[in-house]
N, C-alpha and C positions, 0 to 999 in steps of 0.2 A: 162540231161535237156530235158524236153519235146519238141517235134518238134514245131518250131515256136516261142519258148521263146526267149526273147531278150538276146544278148550277155552280160555276166556279167561285162566285162570290168575290174572291180576291185574286189578283193576278199571280202568275207563277214567276219566280225569280230564276232566270236563266243565268247560271254562273259559269263563266269561262275564265280560266287562268291562262294568261298570255306570257310566253317566254320567247320573245323574238319572232312572233308569228302573226303580226297584224295583217299581213297580206292574206293568210289563210282564213283568219277570222272574217275579214271583209268578203272573201270569196264564198265562204260557207254559210255565213249568217247575215251578210248584208242584204240578201234578197228577202229576209224576213222583216226588214225594217218597217215596212208599211203596215202589214197585217198583224205582226206580232205584238205591237203596242196595245192592241185591244185586249190581249189575254195575258201579256207577260211584260216583265221588266228585265232588260238585259243588263247584267252587271259584269264588267270585265275587270279582272284583277291583274295588274301588270307586275310581274316579277322582274325586276330591273335587269336588263342586258346591256343597254347603251342609251345615251341621251337621245340619239336620233330615233331609236325604237320607241322610247317613251313619248317623244313628240308625235310620232306617226300614229300610235295607238290613241293618244289624246285627240288628235285631229279626227280620227275615224269615229270615236265615240261622240264627239261634238256633232259631226255631220249626221249620225244616225240617231241621236237623242238617247244614247246609252249612258248608264252610270259607269264611272271609272274610279278604281282605287289604284293609286300609284304607290308601289313599294320602293323604298330606297335600295333594297337588296333583293336577292332571290331567296325568298323564305321557304320555298318548297311547294310542291303541289297541294298536299293536304292542308297545310297552313293557309295557303292562298285561297282554297275553297272555303275554309272556315271564315275567312275575312269577307269573302263574297256573299256567303249566306247571311252573315250578320248585317251586311249593308242592305241586302234584299229585304230582310225582316224589318229594317228601319223604315222602309217605304211601304210596309203592309203586306208583303208576300208571306204566304203560309205553306206553299208547295214550291219545290225547288228542282230544277233540271240541272244536274251537274254534267257538263259536256266539254269534251276536248275541242280545241280549235280545229282539229282535222276530222270532226264528225259532221255529217250532213243530215239534218232532220227537218221535217216539214212542220208548218204551223198546226195542221190538223193532228199530226202525231203528238206534238207537245200538248195540245188540248186534251187529246184522248188519254194520254198517260196521266195528266194532272187529275182528270176526272176519276181515274181509278184509285189514286192514293187519297183523294178526298173521300171516296166511298169506303176505303179501308186504310186509315192512317198508319196501321202497323206494318204495312207492306212496303218494301223497297223494290222498285221495278227497273229492269233493264230491257230495252227492246232487243230483238235479234240484230246482230251487227255483222255486216258483210263487207268484204273488200270491194274495191272499185270494179273488179272483174266479176263480181257476183258470188265469189266463193265465200264460205262461212269463215268468220273471224271469231265471233263469240255468240253462242246460244246456250250457255250453261258452263259452270265451272265447279270443280271439286278440288279440295286440298288433300293430297296424298300424304297423310301425317307421317307414316313410316318412312317415306322417301324424302320428306322435307321439301316437297315442291308442289306446284299447282298443276292441274290438268284441265284442258278445255277440249279434250278429245271426244269422240262419239260416245254418247252415254253419260257424259258428265251432267249432273243435275244440281243446279244451284239450290233447289228447294229441299234437297236431302241433307242428312247430317254431313257436316264438313263442306257444305256448299259455299260458294262465294259469287259475287257479281263484280264485273269489271267496272272500274271507275271511269271508263271512256264515255259512258252515257248512263246516268241514273236519275230516276224520278223518285222523290221522297217527300214526306210531310214533316213539318216542323215539330210535331208532337214527339215522334221517335227520335228525330235529329237532336233535339234538346235533351231527351232522356239518355241517349248514349254519349252525348258530348261532342258530336261531330267527329271529324278525322283526328287521329292522334298525330300531332305535328312532329313527334319524334321520328316518324317515318318521312324522310325528306322526299323520296321518290321511289315508287314501287312498294308493294305489299300493304300500302295504306288501305287499299280497297278490300283486301282480304281481312285485315284487322277490323275494319268497320263492319264487314259482313258478319264476322263471328260475334262481335259485340252486339250487333243489331238482333241477332237470333237469341243470344243469351239474355237480352233485355225483354224478350217476349215478342219480337217482331218476326216477320217472314220475308223470304227472298223469292222473287219470281222473275222469270223471263217471259215477256209478252210474245207469244209465238205468232201473233197476228200483226205485229208491228216490226218493220225492218228499216234500219238506217244504214248509211254507208260510212265506213271509217277509212280515211286515207292513211293507211298504216305508216307510222314513222314520220308523218308529215311535220311534226313539231320538233324532231330531233336532229334535223340537219344532216 
């Protein structure tokens, strides 16, 4: 943790929704297994794809000491995250990292992001996200209301009116999460992060991209 950062007190819940991606999760998060347990609890929510995948993710979670929620069906991304956050809260977590299986983040960055939302529970934070070749993928987003689409182009600012944050990697505090009610599970996949961002701001929260923290996103890694 950076000097002067507040003591974490409780561990962060790292919530990952799995959909046929146990190999990606092991590759991207398995290396955290030793160090991360001091600061975080990993919760994997499996949206059912096959019996063999459910068995593989269960074996992985057992080996790594992670918590697992097995769903009988694919309930969608947002609903899966909601289940994962609820499970993390049951074991005492009050800050949550919502991360895609194809995101790569370090223990120090998790700890740093958690310290920031503990210092300001009203803020939801995304790191800067780059592709494997180092090119930008997300460092701010705006919704172009008149055109009915989102933009992540140069100049897009998540902190300005109509801003949004990508659900690929988010750190947040339970205070605001409970206030807004989490993801709206009527969004099965896509736009749920835009909806959450808008409701977050409408409820008095703020959105921020941490320009000093960068993670890698293996784009499309979970979509086959």
